N, C-alpha and C positions, 0 to 999 in steps of 0.2 A: 700758748706756750706748751701746754700738755700735748697738743697735736705734733708740734715740732720735736719735742722730746721723744714721743712715741715713735715718730718716724726715724729719728736718729738711732734708737735702740733697734728698731727693725732692720735698718741698713747695717748696723754693727753686727747683728746676729747673722745676717745674710753674708756678710764679709767673713765672719768667723767659720760659718758653715763651708763656704767656698775654700777657705784656707785649710780647713780640716780635710776636705776632699782632696786638695792638691797635695797635702802632706802624705795621705794614704797612697796616692799615685806615685809620689816620689819614693816612698818606702817600698812599694812593689817593684819599681824600676831598679832600686838599689839591690833589693834581694835578687832579682834576675841577674844583674851584673855580677854580683858576688858568687852566685850559684854557678854561672857559666865560667868564671874565672877559677873557681875551685875545681870544677869538672875538667877544665883544661889542664890545671896543675897536676891533678891526680892521673889523668891520662898520660901526661908526659913522664910521670914518675913510675909508670907501669905497675900501679897498684891493683891488685886483684879485687874484682867486685865480690861482695859477700856471697851472692848466689853461686858464683863459680867456686868459691872456697868451700862452701858447703857440699857441693856436688863431688869435689875431689876428696873431701874429708870422708864422705860416705863410701866412696870407692876404696879408700885406704882401710876403713873399718872392715869392709867385705873382704878385701884381700888378706887382711890379718887373720880373720876368721877362717878363710879358706886355707891359709898357711898353717894354722893350728890343726885344722881338721886333717889335712894331708900329712902333717907330721905325726899325728896319732895313728894314722893309717899305716905310715911307713914303719913306725915302731912296732905296730902289730904284725906287719909282714916280716920284719926282721926277727921277731920272736918266733913266729911260725917257722921260718927258715931254720933258725937255730934249733927248734924242737925236731923238725924233720931230719936234720943232719945227725941228730942223736949224739951230740958231743964232738963231732968233727969240728975242726977249726973253720972259721968263716972264710969265704972267698975274699980276695983282696979288694974287690969293688965294694962289697958291703962294709968291710972294715974301714976303708977309705971314706965312704959316704957317712958312716956313723961317727967317725973320728973328726971329720971336717964340719965345724958348726955352721959354716957359710952355705952349706947345701941344704 
């Protein structure tokens, strides 16, 4: 009886090992299907990838820094022109540029 009981437990352990292996395989397959469906959904939604977002963000930061640098340079040049004119009124182009904040 001990021999039969031991064989039964061995077969049961083998069955459970196979079942666990099959469950892992099913899990991997489900993960693959879910991942592909999610990627398809995101591609249809035109969602930006994180890497692309970071690149554009860095470009915006550099553009903002360049804009600030050029604004400071423009202010210095306008001050220099005002000093060179010695109190004369500013030309219309300079007045328009400094009055219009969108430029």
